[in-house]
C-alpha positions as CSV (number, residue, x, y, z in Angstrom):
1,M,102.9,107.9,59.5
2,T,102.0,108.2,63.2
3,W,100.6,111.4,64.7
4,Q,103.9,112.0,66.5
5,Q,105.7,112.1,63.2
6,Q,103.3,114.6,61.7
7,Q,104.0,118.3,61.5
8,L,102.5,120.0,64.5
9,P,100.4,123.1,63.9
10,S,102.4,126.4,64.3
11,D,100.2,127.4,67.2
12,H,100.6,124.1,69.0
13,P,101.8,124.6,72.6
14,P,105.2,123.1,73.4
15,V,105.1,119.6,74.8
16,N,107.7,118.2,77.2
17,S,107.0,114.7,78.5
18,G,108.5,111.2,79.0
19,R,110.5,111.9,82.2
20,V,110.2,110.4,85.6
21,G,110.1,112.6,88.8
22,L,110.6,112.0,92.5
23,L,109.3,114.5,95.0
24,V,110.4,113.9,98.6
25,V,108.3,115.7,101.1
26,N,108.6,116.5,104.8
27,L,106.4,118.3,107.3
28,G,107.4,121.9,106.9
29,T,109.0,125.0,108.5
30,P,108.5,128.7,108.8
31,D,110.6,130.9,106.5
32,S,112.5,132.3,109.5
33,P,112.5,132.1,113.3
34,E,110.7,135.4,113.5
35,P,107.3,135.4,115.2
36,R,105.5,136.8,112.1
37,D,106.8,133.9,109.9
38,V,106.2,131.3,112.6
39,K,102.6,132.6,113.0
40,R,102.0,132.3,109.2
41,Y,103.4,128.7,109.3
42,L,101.3,127.7,112.3
43,K,98.2,129.1,110.8
44,E,98.6,126.9,107.7
45,F,99.7,123.9,109.8
46,L,97.0,124.1,112.5
47,S,94.2,124.9,110.0
48,D,94.6,121.5,108.4
49,P,91.5,119.5,109.4
50,R,93.6,116.3,109.4
51,V,96.0,117.8,112.0
52,I,93.3,119.3,114.2
53,E,90.1,117.2,114.1
54,I,87.8,119.7,115.6
55,P,84.9,121.3,113.7
56,A,86.4,124.4,111.9
57,V,83.6,126.7,113.2
58,I,84.9,126.0,116.7
59,W,88.6,125.5,116.1
60,Q,89.1,128.6,114.0
61,V,87.8,130.8,116.8
62,I,90.3,129.2,119.2
63,L,93.1,129.3,116.7
64,R,92.8,132.9,115.6
65,G,91.6,134.2,119.0
66,I,94.0,132.5,121.3
67,I,96.7,130.2,119.8
68,L,98.0,132.5,117.0
69,N,98.3,135.3,119.5
70,T,100.4,133.4,122.1
71,R,102.1,130.4,120.6
72,P,104.1,132.0,117.8
73,K,106.4,133.9,120.2
74,K,107.1,130.7,122.2
75,S,107.7,128.6,119.1
76,A,109.9,131.3,117.5
77,K,112.2,131.1,120.5
78,A,112.5,127.3,120.0
79,Y,113.2,127.7,116.3
80,A,115.8,130.5,117.0
81,K,117.8,128.0,119.1
82,V,118.3,125.6,116.3
83,W,118.3,127.8,113.2
84,T,121.4,127.6,111.1
85,D,123.2,129.9,108.6
86,E,121.6,128.0,105.8
87,G,118.1,128.2,107.4
88,S,115.8,125.7,109.0
89,P,117.5,122.4,109.8
90,L,114.6,120.4,108.5
91,L,114.5,122.2,105.2
92,V,118.3,122.0,104.7
93,I,118.5,118.3,105.5
94,T,115.5,117.5,103.3
95,R,117.1,119.4,100.4
96,D,120.3,117.6,100.9
97,Q,118.5,114.2,101.0
98,A,117.0,115.1,97.6
99,R,120.3,116.1,96.2
100,G,121.9,112.9,97.5
101,L,119.1,110.9,95.9
102,Q,119.6,112.7,92.6
103,N,123.3,111.7,92.7
104,R,122.5,108.1,93.5
105,L,119.7,107.7,91.0
106,G,121.3,109.6,88.1
107,D,119.6,111.2,85.2
108,K,116.9,108.6,84.9
109,V,114.8,110.6,87.4
110,I,114.4,114.2,88.3
111,V,114.4,114.7,92.1
112,R,113.0,117.7,94.0
113,H,111.9,118.4,97.5
114,A,108.9,120.1,99.1
115,M,107.4,120.9,102.5
116,R,103.8,120.1,103.3
117,Y,103.5,123.4,105.1
118,G,105.6,126.4,104.1
119,Q,108.0,126.6,101.2
120,P,108.8,125.1,98.8
121,S,105.2,123.9,98.4
122,I,103.9,120.6,97.0
123,P,101.9,122.3,94.2
124,Q,104.9,124.4,93.2
125,E,107.3,121.4,93.0
126,L,104.8,119.1,91.2
127,K,104.3,121.9,88.6
128,A,108.1,122.2,88.3
129,L,108.5,118.5,87.7
130,Q,105.7,118.5,85.1
131,E,107.3,121.5,83.3
132,A,110.5,119.5,83.2
133,G,108.7,116.8,81.3
134,C,107.8,114.4,84.1
135,D,104.5,112.6,83.4
136,R,105.2,109.9,86.0
137,I,105.9,111.1,89.5
138,L,106.6,109.3,92.8
139,L,105.3,111.3,95.7
140,A,107.5,110.3,98.7
141,P,106.4,111.6,102.1
142,L,109.3,110.9,104.4
143,Y,107.2,109.6,107.3
144,P,108.2,106.0,108.1
145,Q,105.0,105.5,110.1
146,Y,101.7,106.3,108.4
147,S,99.2,108.8,110.0
148,G,96.3,110.6,108.6
149,A,97.9,113.8,110.0
150,T,101.1,113.3,108.0
151,T,101.1,111.0,105.0
152,A,97.5,111.5,104.2
153,T,97.7,115.3,104.2
154,V,100.6,115.2,101.7
155,V,98.4,113.1,99.4
156,D,95.5,115.6,100.0
157,K,97.7,118.5,98.9
158,A,98.9,116.7,95.8
159,A,95.3,115.8,94.9
160,E,94.3,119.4,95.3
161,Y,97.0,120.4,92.8
162,L,95.9,117.6,90.4
163,G,92.3,118.8,90.7
164,D,93.3,122.0,89.0
165,T,95.6,120.4,86.4
166,R,94.4,119.5,82.9
167,W,97.2,117.1,82.0
168,Q,97.8,115.1,85.1
169,A,101.0,113.2,85.7
170,A,100.6,109.6,86.7
171,L,101.2,109.6,90.5
172,R,102.5,106.9,92.8
173,T,102.8,107.4,96.6
174,L,105.5,106.0,98.8
175,P,103.9,103.7,101.3
176,A,104.8,103.7,105.0
177,Y,108.1,101.9,105.6
178,H,107.9,101.4,109.4
179,D,108.8,97.7,109.1
180,D,110.8,97.7,105.9
181,P,114.0,95.7,106.5
182,A,116.0,98.5,104.8
183,Y,114.7,101.0,107.3
184,I,115.3,98.8,110.4
185,E,118.8,97.9,109.2
186,A,119.6,101.6,108.6
187,L,118.4,102.5,112.1
188,E,120.4,99.6,113.6
189,A,123.6,100.6,111.8
190,D,123.3,104.3,112.5
191,I,122.3,104.0,116.1
192,T,125.0,101.4,116.9
193,C,127.6,103.7,115.3
194,Q,126.4,106.7,117.4
195,L,126.3,104.8,120.6
196,S,129.8,103.5,120.1
197,A,131.1,107.1,119.8
198,L,129.7,108.2,123.2
199,D,132.0,108.8,126.1
200,F,129.6,106.9,128.4
201,K,127.6,103.6,128.2
202,P,123.8,104.3,128.4
203,E,121.7,102.1,130.7
204,V,118.6,103.0,128.7
205,L,117.9,103.8,125.1
206,L,114.7,105.8,124.8
207,L,112.9,105.6,121.4
208,S,110.9,108.8,121.2
209,F,108.2,109.1,118.5
210,H,106.1,112.1,117.7
211,G,102.9,112.0,119.7
212,M,99.3,111.9,118.4
213,P,96.0,112.4,120.3
214,L,94.7,109.0,121.6
215,R,91.5,109.7,119.7
216,T,93.4,109.0,116.4
217,L,94.1,105.5,117.5
218,E,90.5,104.9,118.6
219,L,89.3,106.1,115.2
220,G,91.5,103.6,113.4
221,D,94.7,105.5,112.6
222,P,97.6,102.9,112.4
223,Y,100.3,105.3,113.6
224,H,100.6,104.0,117.1
225,C,100.8,100.4,115.9
226,H,103.4,101.3,113.3
227,C,105.5,103.1,116.0
228,R,105.3,100.1,118.3
229,K,106.3,97.7,115.5
230,T,109.3,99.8,114.5
231,A,110.3,99.9,118.2
232,R,109.9,96.1,118.6
233,L,111.8,95.3,115.4
234,L,114.6,97.7,116.2
235,A,115.0,96.5,119.8
236,E,115.2,92.9,118.6
237,R,118.2,93.8,116.5
238,L,119.9,96.1,118.8
239,V,120.0,93.7,121.8
240,K,121.9,91.2,119.6
241,V,124.7,93.8,118.9
242,E,127.9,93.1,120.9
243,G,128.1,95.4,123.8
244,L,124.4,96.3,123.8
245,E,123.0,93.1,125.3
246,D,122.2,94.8,128.6
247,L,120.7,97.9,127.1
248,R,117.1,98.5,128.2
249,I,115.0,99.9,125.4
250,E,111.9,102.0,126.1
251,T,109.4,103.7,123.9
252,S,107.7,107.1,124.4
253,F,105.8,109.8,122.5
254,Q,106.7,113.5,122.5
255,S,105.3,116.9,121.4
256,R,101.9,116.9,123.1
257,F,99.6,119.8,122.3
258,G,96.4,121.0,124.0
259,K,94.4,119.3,126.7
260,A,93.3,116.2,124.9
261,K,94.7,112.8,126.0
262,W,97.6,111.8,123.9
263,L,99.5,108.6,123.2
264,E,101.5,107.5,126.3
265,P,104.0,107.3,127.9
266,A,105.0,110.9,127.3
267,T,108.7,111.5,126.6
268,D,109.2,114.4,129.0
269,H,107.5,112.4,131.8
270,T,109.6,109.3,131.0
271,L,112.9,111.2,131.1
272,V,112.1,112.6,134.6
273,A,110.7,109.2,135.8
274,E,113.9,107.4,134.6
275,A,116.1,109.8,136.5
276,E,114.0,109.7,139.6
277,K,114.1,105.9,139.8
278,G,117.9,105.8,139.5
279,T,118.8,105.8,135.8
280,R,122.0,107.9,135.5
281,R,122.9,107.4,131.8
282,I,120.5,107.6,129.0
283,A,120.5,108.0,125.2
284,V,117.5,109.2,123.2
285,V,116.8,108.7,119.6
286,A,113.8,109.7,117.4
287,P,113.4,107.0,114.8
288,G,110.1,108.3,113.4
289,F,111.8,111.5,112.2
290,S,113.6,111.2,108.9
291,A,115.5,114.5,109.5
292,D,116.4,116.5,112.6
293,C,114.1,119.4,113.3
294,V,112.9,121.6,116.1
295,E,111.3,118.6,117.8
296,T,114.6,116.7,118.0
297,L,117.1,119.5,118.2
298,E,115.3,121.7,120.7
299,E,112.6,119.6,122.4
300,L,114.8,116.6,122.9
301,A,118.4,117.7,122.8
302,L,117.9,120.9,124.9
303,E,114.7,120.7,126.9
304,G,114.6,116.9,127.3
305,R,118.2,116.7,128.3
306,D,117.8,119.4,130.9
307,E,114.8,117.7,132.3
308,F,116.7,114.5,132.8
309,L,119.7,116.1,134.4
310,E,117.6,118.3,136.7
311,A,115.8,115.2,137.9
312,G,119.0,113.5,138.9
313,G,120.4,112.0,135.7
314,K,124.1,112.3,135.0
315,D,124.6,111.7,131.3
316,C,122.1,112.2,128.4
317,A,122.9,112.0,124.7
318,V,120.3,112.7,122.0
319,L,121.3,110.9,118.9
320,S,120.9,112.4,115.4
321,C,118.2,111.2,113.0
322,L,119.2,109.3,109.9
323,N,119.5,112.6,108.0
324,T,122.1,112.2,105.2
325,S,124.1,109.5,106.9
326,E,125.4,106.7,104.7
327,A,123.0,104.3,106.3
328,G,120.1,106.7,105.8
329,M,120.9,107.6,102.2
330,Q,121.4,103.9,101.3
331,M,118.0,103.1,102.8
332,L,116.3,106.0,100.9
333,E,117.9,104.8,97.6
334,T,116.8,101.3,98.2
335,I,113.1,102.1,98.9
336,M,112.9,104.7,96.1
337,R,114.3,102.4,93.5
338,R,111.8,99.7,94.6
339,E,108.9,102.2,94.3
340,L,110.2,103.5,91.0
341,S,110.4,99.9,89.6
342,G,109.0,99.7,86.1
343,W,109.5,103.4,85.5
344,I,113.3,103.5,85.6
C-alpha cells in the first residue's frame, strides 16, 4: 500500500494539488482616477529599485518630498480621461485576456490575472492558484520586450511570495517574445486590418515603444535591442502587404520621466518633427504594449495626436493594441500552450 492510499490522520490539513495554473501579469493601475489612489499607486511603482535605479536614501527624499506631492494630481487627470465604467482600461483588458485564455485552454489549466503594482496583486493571485490545487504555475508577464524594470520585477515579486511559502509551486516564467513569429504575425494581421479601416492613407507608421533611461542600455538591459528587432521584423512584413509598399515606418520611444537622458528618438518630438517637415497623414501604434492603457489612450491618442495636428499635420490615427483581438488572443494561446508544454 502506498502512502497516498493510507488513511490520513484526523488532524491532517486538507491537501489540494495536481492542477496547473497560468497567471498573466501586466504593469498595474490605481484603484481609481482619484489623486489619493493615484498617489498610492505611484508610491508603490516608483519605490521599486528596478524602476528607479537611484540609491533609496536619495530617491525616497525626492519621491516623498516632491514627486508624490505634485505628480498624482497631473496623473489623475490623465487617468480620468480614459477611465471606463468597468474601471481602468489596462485592468479590464488584462482580465478579459485571462478569461479568453481560460476559454481557449479549457479546464486543463486555471487562468488568473494580476497587476505588478496595485490590485489584484501577484502574491494574492499566486496564493489563490495554489489554494485551487495548482502546484505547477506559469508566470506570464505580458511584456513582449524584456526589461529589468518590467519582466524582472514581476519575477522579483513572485520570488518574494515564494520566499514566505512553505509548499512552493513549481514555477515557469514566460520568456520575452519580441521576435516570436506568432507575435510578429499577430501584429502584422491586426495593424493591417486597422490601417485598411482608416478613412485616409498614412504616409508614415510610427511604432512607439515605452521609453527607458539610456543608462539601462549602457548597463546591459536588452530592452532597446528587443524593441528595435520587433520594429525591424514587423516593418519587413508590413512593406510586403499590398497597398503598404510605400508606407514609411519609423520607431520612437515615449513616456519620458525626469531629467535623465532617455532612449531616442522621443515620440512627442518625432510627431512634431514629422508634421513640421511636411508629413500630413500619420498612424501610430504601440506594439510593445499588450493592452491599451493610459500611455496609449491618453499620451498617444489624445496628447500625441494634438501635438501632431498643432504642428501642421492633417490626419492622425492611433491604432489599438492587440488587446483581445482575434489575432492577439490567437497569439497568446499559441505561446502559452508552448510554454505549458509537458504540463498540459
